[in-house]
C-alpha positions as CSV (number, residue, x, y, z in Angstrom):
1,M,-11.3,7.0,-9.1
2,W,-8.8,5.6,-11.7
3,D,-5.9,8.4,-11.3
4,E,-5.2,11.3,-9.0
5,L,-3.1,14.2,-10.8
6,W,-1.0,17.3,-9.5
7,I,-1.0,20.3,-12.5
8,E,1.5,22.8,-12.1
9,R,-0.8,25.9,-12.7
10,E,-4.3,26.5,-12.4
11,V,-6.3,25.9,-15.1
12,S,-10.0,26.9,-16.1
13,G,-12.6,24.3,-16.5
14,D,-13.1,24.8,-19.9
15,A,-9.2,24.2,-20.9
16,L,-9.4,21.3,-18.3
17,A,-11.9,19.4,-19.9
18,N,-10.5,20.3,-23.2
19,A,-7.1,19.1,-22.4
20,V,-8.7,15.5,-20.6
21,G,-10.6,15.1,-23.5
22,K,-7.2,15.5,-26.1
23,A,-5.6,13.3,-23.8
24,H,-8.0,10.6,-23.4
25,G,-7.8,10.3,-27.1
26,L,-11.5,9.0,-28.8
27,I,-13.2,11.3,-26.1
28,A,-14.2,14.6,-26.8
29,G,-14.0,17.6,-24.2
30,D,-18.0,17.4,-24.6
31,D,-17.8,14.0,-22.7
32,V,-15.6,15.6,-19.8
33,V,-17.5,17.7,-16.7
34,V,-15.4,19.4,-14.3
35,V,-16.5,19.1,-10.5
36,E,-15.4,21.4,-8.1
37,G,-14.5,19.6,-4.6
38,I,-14.2,16.0,-4.3
39,A,-17.2,15.8,-2.2
40,S,-19.5,17.8,-5.1
41,E,-21.9,15.9,-7.8
42,P,-20.9,16.2,-11.8
43,S,-23.5,18.3,-12.9
44,R,-24.4,16.2,-16.0
45,A,-23.5,13.2,-17.0
46,A,-20.5,12.5,-18.6
47,A,-17.5,9.7,-19.9
48,V,-15.2,11.1,-18.0
49,A,-15.6,13.4,-14.0
50,V,-12.6,15.3,-13.5
51,Y,-13.0,16.2,-9.7
52,R,-10.9,19.8,-9.3
53,T,-9.4,20.7,-6.0
54,R,-6.9,23.4,-5.0
55,G,-3.0,22.0,-5.4
56,G,-0.3,22.8,-2.7
57,G,3.7,23.2,-3.1
58,Q,4.7,23.9,-6.6
59,F,1.6,22.2,-7.9
60,A,-1.5,24.7,-8.1
61,T,-4.4,22.5,-8.7
62,R,-5.2,19.0,-8.2
63,I,-7.7,16.3,-9.9
64,Q,-9.1,12.9,-9.4
65,L,-10.6,11.3,-12.7
66,D,-13.8,9.1,-12.2
67,G,-15.6,7.0,-15.4
68,A,-13.8,5.1,-18.6
69,E,-10.6,4.6,-17.9
70,P,-7.8,5.5,-21.1
71,D,-6.0,2.4,-22.4
72,D,-2.8,3.4,-21.0
73,R,-2.4,6.0,-18.1
74,R,1.3,6.6,-18.8
75,V,0.1,7.9,-22.2
76,F,-2.9,9.8,-21.1
77,C,-0.6,11.8,-18.2
78,A,2.2,12.4,-21.2
79,R,-0.4,13.5,-23.4
80,L,-2.3,15.6,-21.0
81,A,1.6,17.3,-19.3
82,S,1.6,18.4,-23.6
83,A,-2.3,19.5,-24.0
84,L,-1.5,21.8,-21.0
85,G,2.0,22.8,-21.8
86,C,2.9,22.5,-18.2
87,K,3.9,19.4,-15.8
88,V,1.7,16.9,-14.4
89,L,3.1,14.8,-11.4
90,G,0.9,11.4,-11.2
91,D,1.7,8.0,-9.8
92,D,4.9,6.2,-10.9
93,G,3.5,2.8,-10.4
94,K,5.4,1.9,-7.2
95,I,4.3,0.7,-4.0
96,N,6.7,3.7,-2.1
97,P,4.3,6.8,-1.5
98,H,6.6,9.3,-2.0
99,T,8.0,8.5,-5.7
100,F,6.1,9.9,-8.0
101,M,6.3,10.4,-12.5
102,L,6.9,13.8,-13.5
103,Y,5.5,14.5,-17.1
104,E,6.7,17.4,-19.0
105,P,5.8,18.2,-22.7
106,G,8.1,15.8,-24.7
107,N,9.7,14.3,-21.4
108,A,9.0,11.9,-18.2
109,T,11.2,11.2,-15.2
110,R,10.4,9.3,-11.8
111,V,10.7,12.1,-9.2
112,A,11.1,12.2,-5.2
113,V,9.1,14.1,-2.9
114,E,9.1,15.8,0.3
115,P,7.2,13.0,2.8
116,E,6.5,16.0,5.1
117,K,4.9,18.3,2.5
118,L,2.8,15.6,1.0
119,D,1.3,15.1,4.3
120,E,0.5,18.5,4.6
121,Q,-1.5,18.2,0.9
122,A,1.1,20.2,-0.7
123,A,3.4,18.1,-3.3
124,V,7.3,19.3,-3.4
125,I,10.2,17.7,-5.7
126,V,13.3,17.1,-3.5
127,G,15.0,15.7,-7.1
128,P,15.0,13.0,-9.7
129,Y,14.3,9.5,-7.9
130,T,18.1,7.4,-8.1
131,E,17.3,3.7,-9.1
132,R,18.9,1.5,-7.0
133,D,18.3,-2.3,-5.9
134,E,14.8,-2.6,-4.1
135,D,12.9,-4.6,-2.1
136,E,10.6,-7.3,-3.1
137,A,7.8,-5.1,-1.1
138,D,9.3,-1.3,-3.7
139,R,8.9,-3.8,-6.8
140,P,7.5,-2.2,-9.3
141,T,3.7,-3.1,-9.2
142,R,0.2,-1.5,-10.2
143,P,-0.8,1.5,-7.6
144,V,-1.8,0.0,-4.2
145,R,-4.9,1.8,-4.4
146,L,-5.8,-1.1,-6.7
147,V,-4.4,-3.6,-4.6
148,T,-7.2,-5.3,-2.2
149,E,-5.4,-8.5,-0.4
150,P,-6.7,-8.0,2.7
151,S,-4.1,-10.1,4.6
152,V,-1.2,-7.4,3.3
153,Y,-3.5,-4.2,3.6
154,R,-6.0,-4.7,6.4
155,A,-3.4,-3.7,9.3
156,T,-3.3,-0.1,8.8
157,R,-6.0,2.2,9.2
158,G,-6.4,3.0,5.5
159,G,-6.0,-0.8,4.7
160,R,-9.3,-1.2,6.7
161,V,-10.9,1.5,5.3
162,A,-10.0,0.3,1.8
163,H,-11.2,-3.3,3.0
164,I,-14.8,-2.1,4.1
165,V,-15.5,0.2,1.3
166,C,-13.8,-1.4,-1.7
167,D,-13.9,-4.8,-0.8
168,Y,-16.6,-6.0,1.5
169,M,-19.0,-6.5,-1.5
170,L,-16.9,-9.6,-2.7
171,E,-16.9,-11.3,1.2
172,G,-21.1,-11.8,0.3
173,L,-24.6,-10.5,0.2
174,P,-25.5,-7.7,2.8
175,R,-28.3,-8.5,5.1
176,P,-31.2,-6.9,3.3
177,P,-32.9,-3.2,4.6
178,L,-35.4,-3.5,7.0
179,A,-36.4,0.5,6.7
180,A,-36.7,2.6,3.7
181,W,-34.1,5.1,1.9
182,S,-35.3,8.0,0.5
183,D,-33.5,9.7,-2.4
184,E,-31.4,12.3,-0.1
185,I,-30.0,9.2,1.9
186,G,-29.3,7.1,-0.6
187,D,-27.2,10.4,-2.2
188,T,-25.8,10.8,1.2
189,Y,-24.1,7.5,1.1
190,E,-23.0,7.2,-2.2
191,K,-21.2,10.7,-1.8
192,L,-19.4,9.5,2.1
193,Q,-18.6,6.0,0.6
194,R,-16.5,7.6,-2.6
195,L,-14.7,10.2,-0.2
196,L,-13.9,7.4,2.2
197,G,-12.4,5.6,-0.8
198,T,-10.2,8.3,-1.7
199,L,-9.2,9.2,1.8
200,A,-7.9,5.2,2.4
201,Y,-4.7,6.4,0.8
202,R,-4.0,9.7,1.8
203,K,-4.7,12.0,4.6
204,A,-7.4,14.6,4.8
205,S,-8.4,18.0,4.7
206,D,-10.6,19.9,7.0
207,E,-13.2,20.6,4.7
208,E,-13.2,16.4,3.7
209,V,-12.8,15.7,7.5
210,A,-15.6,17.5,8.1
211,S,-17.8,16.5,5.1
212,V,-17.4,12.7,6.7
213,R,-18.4,13.7,9.9
214,A,-21.5,15.7,8.1
215,W,-23.0,12.4,6.2
216,S,-21.7,9.9,8.9
217,T,-24.1,12.0,11.3
218,K,-26.7,12.1,8.8
219,L,-27.1,8.7,8.2
220,R,-27.1,7.8,11.7
221,R,-29.8,10.5,12.3
222,E,-31.8,8.4,9.7
223,F,-30.8,5.4,10.7
224,P,-31.0,5.0,14.5
225,D,-31.0,1.1,14.2
226,L,-28.2,0.9,11.3
227,E,-28.8,-2.7,10.8
228,K,-32.5,-1.8,9.5
229,A,-30.9,0.4,7.1
230,G,-28.8,-2.6,5.2
231,W,-25.4,-3.8,6.2
232,F,-23.2,-1.9,4.1
233,V,-24.6,1.3,6.1
234,V,-22.7,0.0,9.2
235,E,-19.9,-1.0,7.3
236,L,-20.0,2.3,6.0
237,C,-20.1,4.0,9.5
238,E,-17.7,2.0,10.5
239,A,-15.0,3.9,8.1
240,A,-16.5,6.9,8.7
241,D,-15.3,6.8,12.7
242,L,-12.0,5.4,11.4
243,V,-11.4,8.4,10.0
244,L,-13.1,10.7,12.3
245,A,-10.5,9.3,14.8
246,A,-8.2,12.0,14.6
247,P,-5.7,12.7,13.1
248,W,-6.4,11.0,10.5
249,D,-3.8,8.9,9.0
250,P,-4.6,5.8,6.5
251,S,-0.7,4.8,7.5
252,E,-1.1,4.2,11.2
253,P,-1.7,0.6,12.4
254,A,-5.5,0.0,12.7
255,P,-7.4,-1.1,15.9
256,A,-7.4,-4.4,17.5
257,P,-11.0,-5.7,16.0
258,A,-13.6,-5.2,18.7
């Protein structure tokens, strides 16, 4: 996933696909597929997949985008707001989790949102963000979800999940699998990995928690000895257990290693 956005109003699938394609530049609407729900699979191959879910607060729709990235995400968001004719709330590139960029047709402003509402999967703007001298940790940077330095981010539960799901392939080749995988199990593994990768940076809905539980249970049932399925499966189930240690909050300190 290369971005998560909040859209002010409800948008039909066709209108959303056309707007995303237009905002992306050379990609036509036919190269965009809209998927209902983060845990679902696209109905066809496309350059960009838009995973649409219900929003909350002042924004009726929430989307996550996967596939070909635009040259400039800020320009993309501005074009999307113009194409849809409404407000779009997006990442402001700061570490502060409660500030966003609000894009409107012809304008963009950095804003602050209500932390309690955001924890409840709702975005409510409380006003413009007042610029000030910020600490080194809050200086403009790439979004936290794209930063993977383990010495910094493994300290939190979300950081531990992000390391397991996104970073572990950098640490060496996995143990080879000793048990056969069916296509269905491979699909379950991929869906669980993708969902955990997004939950590493935010809280989860009840539906998402239920999906994590169902898919991790299916893997454990299929592979009573997880190591025989390959070391990636062991680590993925470990990440699932971190999320299922309710209530899930990625900002909480990670448990001490066993």
